[in-house]
N, C-alpha and C positions, 0 to 999 in steps of 0.2 A: 889544803883549809882543813884547819881540825877543831875538833872541840870536844873540852871536855867536861864530859860529863856526870854528873856524884855517883857515886851508888847507893845513895836511896832512889835515884833514877830507873840505875839498873835496876835493880833490888822492884823496884816497882814494875819494870814492865818483864820481867820472870816471874814476879807471884801472880802481879794482875792480866795479865798480857799487854796492859795499856797505862804509858804514864803519857802525862802533859810537860812539855817541855818552853821554856817561857822565853821571847823574842829571838828563839835561834834563826832563825830567818827570814828577821826585819827586815836586813839590807837589802832581801831579792822580791819584795812583795811589791813593788813599782815596776819591776821585768816580769813576774810573774801578770801584773795587772794586763799591761799592754798585750803578753799573748794572748790573754781572756781578752780580751778586746777583739783580736781580730779571728779568734778563734770561736767568739760566737757568732760573726757574721760571716763566716766559712768552715763550719763545722764538714765533718768527714762523713761518705756516703753509709758511715755505720752509724751515726750517733742516732739514738732511740730519744723517743716525745713522747713522756707519758703526761694527760691532764683529766683533774676531778672535775666530775660533769659539773658539778656549782657550782665551779670558781676560772675566772677566765685566765688569767696566767696560768704558765705551761712548767714541766719541769725536762731539761734538757741536757742526756749526760753523753759524752763520748769517750773514746777508750783509744790510746795507743796512736797520739798523733803527735811525740815529741820531736821526731823526724823531721816535720814539717813546718814546725814554727818555731821561729828563731831563738826566742826570748825562755819554753821550754825546754831546750835543747839546753842553751846558756846553762841553764841553774840546775840540770840535768849533770854536766860535765865537771862543770865548776863552786859549783855552791860544797857545802859543808855534809849534804846528805848522804855522800857515801860517806862519808867519817863517821860523822851519828850511825850513821845504820851499822857498820862492822861493830859499836861498840854497844848498844840495842843490843844485836842476835848476838854476841862474843865471841866473833866470826874473825876468820881471818880477811874475809874480803865480803866487797859487798857486790851485787851481781843486779844488773837494775831486769825489769820486768815487767814493767807497763805506768801509764801515767790516765788517770782518769777525772774528764772535768765536769760540774758537776755545775747546773745553772739552772738555782728555780727564779721564776721571779717572779714579783711582787703577788701575795696571796696569792700563790697557788697552789697548795690546799692538797697540795701529792708531798706526801711523807717519805721518808726509806727507812722498809720494814725490817724487822731484828731477821739481819743473818748471818749466817758464816762468811765470809772469804772460798774460804781455800775450795772448797767441793766445787766449785765453778770455776779452777782453774788445772791447768793441767802442768801441774805441779804436787811432789809430798816434802816436807820435812819440817823439820821443828824449826830453823832457823829464816825464819821471815819479818819483814816488819811492811807495814801502809803509815805512812807522813800523810793525814788527813789537816792540810794546809790552808781554810779558809783566808777569803783574801779582802773583805770587810773586819769589822768588831760582832763580834757575836753572842749574845747573853747569852743566860743556860738556858735557858728555853729553847733556844732554836740549833745549841750546840751539839755535838757528836754524844749519844750514849752507847755506853760501852757496859757489858755483862762482865763482873772481874770475876776470872778464874776462870771462864768459860775456855776458855783454849785449853783444858786439860778432860776436859769431856770426851770418855773411852771410845766416841762415835761421832765422824761429821755428822752435823746437823742436815736433814735433808734438801739439798737446791731446788729450788724454784721460780720461775717466769712468777715475777712479779706483774705483770700487766693481766694472769690468769690463774696465781695459784696451784700449776699443774707441776708436776713433779718435770726437773728438767731434763735426766735421763727415764729413758724407760726400763730398765732397772736399777730399783733406788732401793734391794735390801739390804746395802750395807751399809744404811742412811738411819739413821734415827729423827724423828717431829721434834719442831721446835717445843721448848716446855714454854711454861707459860712466865716470862721475863719477872713476869709483874709480882706474881707470887710465887714467887719461887729462892731460891735465899741467896739467888745473886745480889752481892752489891752492885749497884748503877750507880760507874762513872760518870761524872759529865762537871764539865766549866765552861765559866765564862772566857772567851777566845779575843786576844786582840791582834791585829795583826803582825805576825814573826811568829806567834804561837804554832804548837805544831801538835795533835794531839797523833802521837805514835804506837799503833796494835796490832799486836801479833796477828796470821791471816784468819786463826782459826777461834778468834775470840769475838763474839757475839754483838752485834752492835747495832743503832739506827738510830732515826734522826728524827725527829717532828715535822709537821709540816711547813709550809712557810706561809705565816699569817699576817706578815708585816705587810709595809706598802711599799718597801723597799727590796732589790734582788738579793738574792743569798748566793755567792760566787764561792768556788769552795774546789782547792785541786788534792787531788790524792796521785801521791809515787809511793807505786812497791816494787820492795829491791827483798834477794835473796841471798841467804848464807852459803858456807862452806859444804850442807850437807843437803840441801832439796834438789833434788832431779825429776828428770820431766816424768811423769802421769800417763797413761793413757787413759784417759776417760770414754766411756762406754758409751760416745756422742760430744756435739759440740760443746765449745768450752767457750766462757766469754770474759775476758777477749777473747775470741777466738782465734786461732793460727792452724788451716785446715795445711796446709805446705813444707809446715812443719820441720818436716819428713827426720824424727825421732823416736828413739826406739823406751818403753819404760827402762828405768835405772839410768838411763843416760844425765852428765849435767846437762842443762840447757846452756847450745850451741851460743856461742860467746861474742858470733858474726851478730847475730838479732840481738842480744840478749848481754849488751858489753859488760864487760867487768871495771866497775868505776872508782874503784876505790883499795887499794892492800893495805893491811896492815905489817904484810910479810918485807 
């Protein structure tokens, strides 16, 4: 299945590190909702739950469930996901990295803090894309926020635990502290979203989201893919998601039996 993106879409992704694509996955929303309904009742053992002291609702996030939830697997293998990824990354291939489900209960009061994804991951390279795909309508205030151009920073942002703000790795000398996004020169990109729309961004793009202050549940799927130039990178500690038995060396392409190539333009 192919999807024709405009030159403007690809240019925006390249220049800003983020682009919104309208209606690309509209016909897959019901499938993903069915998967999410099962998922919230059957989270994995590694699911994380965040809770604000002053709010009753919880914020659950869970990784790497696509192979145990048929609706997610169907989407990964049969939707335009891989085709769109190769267009944005300007890559011959799209290799699936992982899925991420975020479930914010009504009035959870827990924001997603500003961060980069790449420092938490066991990969390095420039051809990367994350698809942020809400399962319900999202107004601007509760949509993803991205700092345009932040994917071109000279250093990766110091990764921290969201719960404690402690450094993710013992040696963080290779990282820089996160800039004050609100007071920086970055243009903040943020859009109202309809079901089927998706925000696509580079793993290096700084992004975050406000807390769910509404009386309805906020459900979001994220799917991460990598392209031709991405290689495994050994980190000085656990990664998120963590793959302790991956058995790879820095510089190797991700093993295809764990991370399948779902689309190729060759």
